[in-house]
C-alpha positions in Angstrom: 20.8 -5.1 41.0 22.7 -8.2 40.0 23.8 -7.4 36.5 24.4 -4.7 33.9 24.5 -4.4 30.2 28.0 -3.1 29.3 28.0 -3.6 25.5 25.7 -4.4 22.6 25.4 -5.1 18.9 22.5 -5.3 16.5 22.2 -6.2 12.8 19.5 -4.7 10.6 16.4 -6.9 10.6 14.8 -8.1 7.3 15.5 -10.4 4.4 19.2 -11.1 4.8 19.9 -13.4 1.9 23.7 -13.2 2.2 23.8 -14.2 5.8 23.4 -17.5 7.7 22.5 -18.2 11.3 26.2 -18.7 11.9 27.4 -15.5 10.2 24.8 -13.5 12.1 25.8 -15.0 15.4 29.5 -14.3 14.8 28.9 -10.8 13.6 27.0 -9.6 16.7 29.1 -11.6 19.1 32.3 -9.9 17.8 30.7 -6.5 17.7 29.2 -6.6 21.2 32.5 -7.7 22.8 34.2 -4.9 20.9 31.6 -2.4 22.0 32.0 -3.4 25.6 35.8 -3.4 25.4 36.0 -6.9 26.6 38.4 -9.5 25.3 36.8 -12.9 24.3 39.1 -14.7 26.8 37.4 -12.8 29.6 34.0 -14.1 28.9 32.8 -16.7 31.5 29.6 -17.9 29.9 27.7 -17.7 26.7 23.9 -17.9 26.2 22.3 -18.2 22.8 18.7 -17.5 22.2 17.5 -19.4 19.1 13.9 -20.6 18.6 14.5 -22.4 15.3 11.5 -24.9 15.3 12.6 -25.9 11.8 13.8 -22.6 10.4 17.4 -23.8 10.4 18.7 -27.2 9.5 21.4 -26.7 12.1 19.5 -27.3 15.3 22.5 -27.5 17.8 23.7 -23.9 17.6 25.1 -22.8 21.0 28.7 -23.5 20.2 28.5 -21.5 16.9 29.1 -18.4 19.1 32.7 -19.8 19.6 33.3 -19.2 15.9 33.6 -15.5 16.8 37.1 -16.1 18.4 39.4 -19.0 19.2 39.6 -17.5 22.7 35.9 -18.5 23.3 36.8 -22.2 22.9 36.0 -24.2 26.0 33.7 -21.6 27.4 30.3 -22.7 28.7 27.7 -22.2 25.9 24.0 -23.0 26.2 21.1 -22.5 23.8 17.8 -21.5 25.4 14.3 -21.4 23.8 11.0 -20.0 25.1 9.0 -19.3 21.9 8.9 -15.6 21.0 10.4 -14.7 24.3 13.5 -16.7 23.6 15.7 -13.6 23.5 14.7 -12.4 26.9 15.0 -16.0 28.2 18.6 -15.9 27.2 19.2 -12.5 28.8 17.6 -13.5 32.1 19.6 -16.8 32.1 22.7 -14.7 31.8 21.6 -12.7 34.8 21.0 -15.8 36.8 24.6 -16.9 36.2 25.8 -13.5 37.5 23.4 -13.7 40.5 24.8 -17.1 41.4 28.3 -15.7 41.1 29.0 -18.4 38.5 30.2 -15.8 36.1 31.4 -12.2 36.0 30.9 -11.6 32.3 28.2 -13.3 30.1 27.8 -12.9 26.4 24.2 -13.2 25.3 23.3 -13.6 21.6 19.8 -13.9 20.0 19.4 -15.0 16.4 16.9 -16.2 13.8 16.8 -16.7 10.1 13.2 -17.1 8.9 13.0 -15.8 5.3 14.7 -18.7 3.6 11.8 -20.9 4.7 8.7 -21.3 2.4 5.6 -19.4 3.6 3.4 -22.4 4.5 6.3 -24.0 6.5 6.8 -20.6 8.4 3.3 -20.9 9.5 3.7 -24.5 10.7 6.9 -23.6 12.5 5.3 -20.7 14.4 2.3 -22.8 15.4 4.7 -24.9 17.4 4.6 -22.0 19.9 0.9 -22.8 20.5 -0.9 -25.8 22.2 -0.6 -28.0 19.2 -3.0 -30.6 20.5 -6.0 -28.2 20.4 -4.8 -25.2 18.4 -2.7 -26.5 15.4 -5.8 -26.5 13.1 -6.8 -22.9 13.8 -7.2 -21.3 10.4 -4.5 -18.7 9.6 -1.7 -20.2 11.7 -0.4 -18.2 14.6 -2.0 -15.1 13.1 -5.2 -17.1 13.4 -4.7 -17.4 17.2 -4.4 -13.7 17.6 -7.2 -13.2 15.1 -9.4 -15.3 17.4 -8.3 -13.2 20.4 -9.1 -10.0 18.5 -12.5 -11.3 17.5 -13.3 -12.1 21.1 -12.1 -8.7 22.2 -14.2 -7.0 19.6 -17.3 -9.1 20.7 -16.8 -8.0 24.3 -15.7 -4.4 24.0 -16.8 -3.4 20.5 -15.0 -3.0 17.2 -11.5 -1.8 17.9 -10.3 -1.5 14.2 -9.6 2.2 14.6 -7.4 1.6 17.7 -5.5 -1.3 16.0 -4.8 0.9 12.9 -3.6 3.7 15.2 -1.2 1.3 16.9 0.1 0.1 13.6 0.5 3.7 12.2 2.3 4.8 15.4 4.8 2.0 15.3 5.5 2.3 11.6 6.0 6.1 12.0 8.4 5.5 14.9 10.3 2.8 12.9 11.2 5.2 10.1 14.1 6.6 12.2 15.3 3.1 13.3 18.3 2.1 11.2 17.8 -1.6 12.2 14.1 -1.7 11.3 12.9 -4.0 8.4 10.1 -1.7 7.2 11.1 2.0 7.6 8.0 3.5 6.0 5.3 5.7 7.6 2.3 3.9 6.3 -0.2 6.3 7.9 -3.5 5.6 9.6 -5.7 5.5 6.5 -3.6 2.8 4.9 -3.5 0.7 8.1 -7.3 1.2 8.7 -8.4 0.3 5.2 -8.7 -3.1 3.6 -7.0 -3.2 0.2 -5.1 -5.5 -2.1 -1.9 -4.4 -0.3 -3.5 -4.7 3.1 -5.9 -7.6 3.1 -7.5 -9.3 6.0 -5.2 -12.1 7.3 -7.1 -13.7 10.2 -10.4 -12.6 11.8 -10.3 -8.8 12.0 -6.5 -8.6 11.6 -5.2 -7.1 8.4 -1.6 -7.4 7.1 -0.6 -4.2 8.9 -1.7 -5.7 12.2 0.9 -8.5 11.9 4.6 -8.4 12.6 7.1 -9.2 9.9 8.9 -12.4 9.1 12.5 -11.5 9.6 16.2 -12.5 9.8 18.5 -10.8 12.2 20.6 -11.0 15.4 21.4 -8.9 18.4 23.8 -9.4 21.3 24.4 -7.9 24.8 27.3 -8.3 27.1 26.4 -8.6 30.8 28.6 -8.1 33.8 28.1 -8.1 37.5 27.7 -4.6 39.0 31.2 -4.5 40.5 32.8 -5.3 37.2 30.4 -3.1 35.2 31.3 0.0 37.2 34.8 -0.4 35.9 33.6 -0.4 32.3 32.9 2.7 30.1 29.1 2.3 30.5 26.8 0.3 32.6 23.0 -0.2 32.3 21.7 -2.0 35.4 18.7 -4.3 35.8 16.5 -2.7 38.4 14.2 -5.7 37.9 14.0 -8.9 35.9 10.8 -11.1 36.2 9.6 -14.1 34.4 6.1 -15.5 34.7 4.6 -18.5 32.9 1.0 -19.2 32.3 -1.0 -22.2 31.0 -0.2 -23.1 27.4 -3.8 -24.0 26.2 -5.9 -21.0 25.4 -8.9 -22.9 26.8 -7.5 -22.9 30.3 -7.5 -19.1 30.7 -9.2 -15.9 29.8 -7.4 -15.0 26.6 -8.4 -11.3 26.8 -6.6 -10.6 30.1 -2.9 -11.6 29.5 -2.7 -12.4 33.2 0.9 -13.6 33.0 1.8 -10.2 31.5 0.0 -8.5 34.4 1.8 -10.6 37.0 5.2 -10.0 35.4 4.7 -6.3 35.3 3.5 -6.2 38.9 6.4 -8.2 40.2 8.9 -6.2 38.2 7.6 -2.8 39.3 7.6 -4.0 42.9 11.2 -5.3 42.6 12.3 -2.0 41.1 10.4 0.0 43.7 8.7 2.2 41.1 5.3 2.8 39.5 4.5 2.3 35.8 4.4 6.1 35.4 8.0 6.4 36.5 9.2 4.7 33.3 10.6 6.9 30.5 9.4 4.5 27.8 8.4 0.8 27.2 9.4 -1.6 24.5 6.5 -4.1 24.4 5.7 -7.2 22.3 3.5 -6.1 19.5 3.6 -9.3 17.5 0.1 -8.3 16.5 -1.5 -4.9 17.1 -4.2 -6.5 19.3 -1.4 -7.8 21.6 -0.1 -4.2 22.2 -3.7 -3.1 22.8 -4.2 -5.7 25.5 -0.8 -5.1 26.9 -1.7 -1.5 27.7 -4.4 -3.0 30.0 -2.2 -5.8 31.4 0.6 -3.4 32.4 -1.9 -1.2 34.2 -1.8 1.8 31.9 -5.6 1.8 31.4 -8.4 -0.4 32.9 -9.5 -3.6 31.2 -11.4 -3.0 28.0 -10.1 0.6 27.6 -6.9 -0.1 25.7 -8.1 2.0 22.8 -8.1 5.1 25.1 -4.3 4.7 25.5 -3.6 5.1 21.8 -6.5 7.4 21.1 -5.5 9.9 23.8 -1.8 9.8 22.8 -0.6 8.2 26.1 1.7 5.9 24.2 2.9 8.2 21.4 6.6 8.9 21.2 6.0 12.4 22.7 3.3 11.1 25.1 3.4 10.4 28.9 4.6 6.8 28.3 6.1 6.2 24.9 5.5 2.6 23.8 7.7 1.1 21.1 9.7 4.2 20.2 11.8 1.7 18.1 8.9 0.9 15.9 8.3 -2.4 17.8 8.0 -5.7 16.1 5.5 -4.2 13.6 8.2 -2.0 12.0 11.4 -3.5 13.2 10.6 -7.1 12.4 10.4 -10.2 14.5 13.3 -12.7 14.1 12.1 -14.9 17.0 15.2 -15.6 18.9 16.7 -12.1 18.4 13.6 -10.1 19.5 14.1 -10.0 23.2 17.8 -9.3 23.0 17.1 -6.5 20.5 14.6 -5.0 23.0 17.3 -4.9 25.7 20.0 -3.6 23.3 17.9 -0.8 22.0 16.7 0.1 25.5 20.3 0.3 26.7 21.0 2.6 23.8 18.1 4.9 24.8 19.4 5.1 28.4 22.9 5.9 27.2 21.5 8.7 24.9 22.8 7.0 21.7 19.6 5.8 20.1 19.7 8.4 17.3 16.4 9.2 15.6 14.4 7.0 17.9 15.8 8.6 21.0 13.4 9.4 23.8 14.6 12.7 25.4 16.0 12.4 28.9 15.3 8.6 29.1 16.2 7.4 32.6 14.1 4.2 33.2 13.2 1.6 30.5 10.5 -1.1 30.7 10.6 -4.1 28.5 7.9 -6.8 27.9 8.7 -9.8 25.8 6.3 -12.7 25.5 6.3 -16.2 24.1 3.1 -17.6 22.7 -0.1 -15.9 23.5 1.0 -14.5 26.9 2.4 -17.8 28.0 6.1 -16.9 28.7 6.1 -13.4 30.1 9.4 -11.5 30.7 9.7 -8.0 32.1 12.9 -6.1 32.6 13.4 -2.6 34.1 16.7 -0.9 33.1 18.5 2.1 34.5 21.9 3.5 33.5 24.3 3.7 36.5 27.4 4.7 34.5 
């Protein structure tokens, strides 16, 4: 254990017309430091996760965190980016600073404002997280990439529309109790399963309810080394933190296996000295329902091609053996790119401290987090445990 989460903050996700990237950053940075009981002057390093890719005209954003307090002036501040895993990239970079003993306290912020961008431009921005040379013209944008993955999965293992609808329905039901979620509505299996004017096909076999939401939002965590954290009022330790990268072009790998995800989980579980079944819950990257389906297999919950069994048999239900996305996941919560990974860590820390409210998993002791960039290109797994 090289670091702990000692404080956090989280805005609601959604269309936040009265906010800006700057105001969102300042809001969560201020609130996270207050939650941790740490004065801004005591922060050693700042890491900002912000994908941008054209969503914000302000593309040099690391030092905007300093706007939260004059006492943050002259602190080291760096922006990191790793597509949809940008938030976890920021968290893990903060851990590296602690591990290197270059810092005792690190403030990590994740942010994105997407909804002020016109729809077609959103699609073009998101496609920058693909291998543009070969994949930029895939119909349907980034949804088209996962539509292609879903179609290939269906061809190999049979029509999985029932399973995808069950995943969507599960996550929307879970998200009803999440005060930060963008869509707090239990849509039900029938609505998610049926094509309609309100739930049309978007790309391949994927309908609107299979796709995560375009969102604005921010989240922040305060990290401290273990010695410092044990002097704070709460401490959620990293039992493991692993990052695995895979080839960017889809053509260079089997797109149905998410092998980078598998490797990240294997390494993290080995580092933590636990088995998957020891986890109390998992927050996983359901940018599209087919991603969550394949992630069941990649994490080792079920064999390849049997992802449907995990959802059909209730293995991943909130009251099941391994609850997956009790927060509602990206499907319900929303997916402001740079904020997502930080949000996963903040909400998991809340779970382990027993303060997650309506989304609380009873007696949560160990949390698993999987956040990915691109189609399983940048793969981050964290295992968290409360030690104070």
